[in-house]
N, C-alpha and C positions, 0 to 999 in steps of 0.2 A: 504494500500500500504506500501511496505517496507520503502519508503521515509518518512513515518509518524513516524517511529520508531527511537528512540534515537541512536541505534547502526548503523543506515544507514550512518551517516556522517563519520564514521571511517572505512567503508567497503572498501575492495580492489576493484579497478576498474575492474580487470579481473573477479571477482566474480559477479559484477553487470552486466557485459556484458553477462555472462553465464546465468543469470536469464532471460534475454530477455523480452519477453512479459508476462512472468509468475511472475511478480514482485509484487505479492499481495497474501493475504490470503482470500479465498472465504468463507465468512460467510454465504452465501446463502445455503451452504450444511447442515446447522443446521436447525432442524425442528421448533424451536420456537424463538420468539423475545428475550425472556429472556436469552436463551442460547447464542444467538449472542452477546448480551451485555457482558455476562460473559467471553466468549472466547476473545472478543476484549480487555477487561480489562486485561486479563491474558497476551496476547501477547504484549500489550503496556508496561506492567511491565517488561516482559522478555527482551524487547528491551533496558531496562536500566541496565540489569544485565549481558547479554551475547552478543556474537558477532552475526553479521548477518548470518554467516555460521551456527551457532547453531540454529537460528530461522528457517532457510531453512530446516534443518534436522527435526525440530519439526513440520514443515508444513506437511511433509510426514506422520508423526505419527498422526497428527490432521485429515488429510484426511482419513486415515484408520479408525480412531475412528468414523468419520461421516458415513462412509460406513457401519460400524457395527450397527449404529442406524437406517439406512434406512430400511424401511419395518417392523420395530419393532412396534407393537401396544402398546398403553397405556404407552407411555413414559411420564415422569413428565415434567412440564413446565420449570423447572430449573434444572441445574446440581446438585443443592443441594437437589433436591427432593428425591434422592436415596443416600444410604450409598456408600462410596467409593468402598467397596467390591462388591457391585452389579454392578457398572459400569465396574469394572475389570472383573467380571464374564461374562458380555455381550461381552466385547472385546475379552476375551480368547476364547469364543465359536465361534466367527467369525474367529479368527485366526486359530483355529483347522479345521474349515470347509474349509479353503482356503490354508491349508498346510503351514502356517506361524509358525515358531518355537516360543515357549513360553519362551525359555531361550537362552542365548548366552554365549560363552566362553569369558572370560576376562583375559588378561595377566597382572599380577602386575609388578611393577618396579623391583621386586626381581626375576622375571622370572618364577613365579608359576602361574598355570592356575586355574581360579575359574569359576564356573557356576553361572550366575546371571540372573535376570529377563530380558526379552527382553525390548529394549528401548521403544517400543510402549506402553508397560504396565506401565513402569516408568513415561512416559509422562502423562498418564491418572491419575495416583496417584498424580503427582505434580500439575496437573491442579485442581483436586478436593480439594487438601489440600490448594492451594492458595485461593480458593473461600470461605473457611470456615470463618464464622464471627469472629471478634476479640473477644478474651476472656477478659471480663471486670473485672475479679477477680484480687485481688492483686497478684503480681508476684510470691511470695513465696507459694501461694495456687495452682498455676498451676502445671501441670506435666512436662512442659518444661519451664525452666527459661531463659529469656534473661538477661544476666549479666549486661548489661548497664541500665536495668530498676530496678535493686535492689538498695536499699537506702544505700549501703555500698561500701567502696572502695575495689576493688579486687586487690590482689597482685599476679602478674603472670610474667612468663618469657616472655619478649617482642618478642622472636623469634618464639613463638607458638601462633597462632591466635585461641582463643576460644571464641565464642560468646554466647553459650548456655550450660546449664546443663540439661540432659534429664533423667527423673525419670521413664519413661514408662517401662524400662527394669526390674523394681522391680515389680513383678507380683502381690503380695499380697497388696490389697488396704490399709489396716490398717498399715502394715509395711512401705509402701511407705509414708504415711502421717507422721508417727513417725520419719522416717529417714529424711524427708524434714527439720524438725525443727533442727535436729542435724547438718545437712550439712549447713544450714543457719548460725548457730553459728560458725562452723568451718571456714566458708568463712571470718569471721571477723578477724581471727588471723593466718590462715594457708595459705600457697602459693596455688594458684589454681591447680598447678600440683599435689600437695598432695591430694587435695579434689577430683580430677579426678580419682586418683588411689583408693581412698576410694569408689567412685561410682562404679568402676569396680569390686572391691571385693564384694560389695553389690549385684550387678547384678548376679555374680556367685553364691552367697549364696542363692539368691532368686530363681534362676533356680534349684538349688539342692532341696530347699524346695518344689517347685512345682512338681518335679519328684519323690522325695523320702519321703517327709513329708507333704502331702497335708493338714493335719489337722491344721498346724501352720499358723495362720493368723495375729498374732501380736507379736512384740518383747517381750512382757510380758510373752509369752508362751515358750520362748527359755530357756532351762535348760542345765545343765552340760552334761547330757546324750546325748542330741541332738548335742552339740558341739563336744563331743568325736566321735560320728558317722560321723560328717562332717569332722573332722580332718583325720579320717581313709579314708574317700572317697577322700579327697584331696591328701593324701599320695599315693593312689593307682590309681589315674586317669591319671598319666603320665606327670604331670606338673613338671617344674624344681624346684630345691630346693630354688633358689633365689626368683622366682615368688610366690611360695607357702608361703614362709616366709613373704614376703611383704603383700600378700593378707590377711593373718591371722592377722598381726599387724594392718592393716587398718580396718579390720572388728571389731577387739576388740576395737579400738579407737571409732568407731561410736556407737557401742552397749553400751559402757560405758557412752558416752554422752547422749544417749537415756535414760539410767537408771537414770542419774542425773536429766534430764529434767522432766521425768514422775514419779519420786520417786519410781523406781523399783530397789532397791539396789542390788538384786541378779545378775543384768546384769553387775555389776562392779566386780563380782567375778567368772565369767564364765571361764576365761582363767587363766592358770598358766604358768610360764616361760618356762617350758619344752614343752609346746604346740608348740612353735615356732621352726620350722625346722632349722637346721644349714645351713647357706648359703654355697654353694659350692664356694671355692675360684676360682676367674677367672684366666684363663691362658692367659697371654698377647700374642697378635699376633704381630709378627715382620715381616715386609715386606723387601724383598731384594732390592738392588739398581736397579736390572733389572725390578722388578715388578713396582717400583715407576716410573722408566723411561717410561715403556709402558703406565702407567696410565697418566702421565703428557703430553706425546706426544699427547694423544687423548683429554685431557682436553682443549687444545688450540683450539679445534673445537667448544667449547661452546662460548656463549656470552663473549665479552672481559672482562666485569666487573666480571662475574662469574668466569672466568679463573683467574683473579687477586685475587679474594677472596680465591680460592682453594690453590693457590701458597702461598699467605700470611699466610693462615691457617697452612700450612705445616711448613713454616719457623718460625712462632711464637711458635708452639708447645702448643697452648692453647686449651681449650674446644671450640667447634664450637659456643656455645652461646657467649663466650668472643670475638671471631673473628667477628661474625655478629653484635655485639653491639659496635664495635669500633666507636668512635665519631671523628668528623673532627678536633677537637682540641687535638688529642691524641699524636701528635708529639711535641718534644721539644729538646733542646740541653743542655748538662751539661758538662763543661770542654772540649768542642769541640767534644763530643760524642753524637750521636743520641740516644734519649730515647723515649720510648713509654709508655703511660699510659693505663693500662688494667683495665677496670671496670668490675670485675667479678660479674656475675649475682648472683652466689650462695654464694659469700662470701664478698670480700673486694676490695679495689682499691690499685693498686701498680704500680710502674714504673720499667722498666728494660732496659738495653742498647740493641740496635739492630745494625745490619750492615748497612753500607751506602747504599748497594744495596737494602735491604729490605725497608729502609726509602724512597728511590727514588720510589720504586714500590707503596708504600702507598700514597706518594704525587700524583702520577699519578692517583691512584684510587680516591683520594679526588678531584682532578681537574675534572675528569670525572663526579663525583657525583654533583659537583657544577654546571657544564654546563647543566646537564640533569635534576636535581631536585631542583635547586635554593638553598634556605636557609635551607634545611633539616638538622637535627641534626647528622644523622648517615652517615658513608661512604657508606655502602651497604644498599640500600633503597628498601623498598617494593613498587613496582610500583602502587599497588592498594590503598595504604595509605602511602604517603610519610612521615608521621610523625612517622612511625614504621620502624624498621630495616628489612632487607631482611629475609623472613621466612625460617625456617629450612626445611619445607616440599618442598619449591621451589628448594633449593639446592639439597636435597635428590633425588627428582624425576628427575631432570636434569642429575645428575651424574650417578645415577643407570640406567636410560634409555640409557645413552651413553655407559655404560659398557655392557648392553645387546645388543645394536645395533652393537657395534664394536666387540662383542664376546671376551672381554678382560678376560684373564685367569691368575691365579697365577702360580708359578713355578711348582706346582703339577698337 
């Protein structure tokens, strides 16, 4: 029953009334006792992670999955008895027979459309992955690292939540294992954001090797000729100068570390300075008063603290990371003038004078935060973890969704 789930106590009364007598998940639809236990365990866990509305949606996907199993002979006793791909194949066959699309269109916050797997298929993948037995190996031996389980302190920007590093995108097994050791070393002295960009450059390089250089299975086999061919590929594949430059710098950094760790000195001489493309100088975007007025008129429709955050951000003129990490003790006075302390995530701490109006707005935001979140450190607080500041992705999705919804346009 839904009332047995953790998310039930926070559910909206209107939603509960809409459920009526169908306020349960019917485990009798499953063919074996073991499967019933597995699905029950999955939904009890989901009840601690998502809302009841999401559970109700997943109930429909679960029912469809059960229908796909009905009449099928020689099913395993457990959902772990088959590989994930075989369960997905079973469901896809049933969906095709019944005219149910295997894909769906998804609109991003930027207004671009993408084709993704149907939610029914993603549900089955999530269910099977949840049931996988826990990997008992040391964390750095796994293909997906949970950062909180590593025995090192991770340095990261607090406005970006990163829980894992995923190495599965590096297709070559030997290269993946070699790279893990280099990345583990880099985590000890580099910011997590830098390491994530290194991982991105390695996934791109690995994909190139799989498509163009299938014989390469270890970093030891990478030579100058291969690097020159990859540089040509990068230069002609349509990427921007800035991204190509950063990707090559990050790839060089990791390969040089692999060379030191495994005593392959040639990896430290693969790149020369002229390999790095020149970055295209950015052209600064200037918005007119009318554009900012149109935006700010609509921003007031957002949550009041989000609105305050966006206005304070514009008035301060700081990076978004500096605004989101403002702490409650940031205000002070000097010679009768309001001052604010900015703790820059990427550099230093400094103070600067601000207007009385901005100071009043910040005090209002601090008061709201205290009433809502108690003794939290930051003014703008992440509701899911009040020890952290409001996350950048939360701000981005809310504001970009507003721009799409209200069809906000620039002067052009």
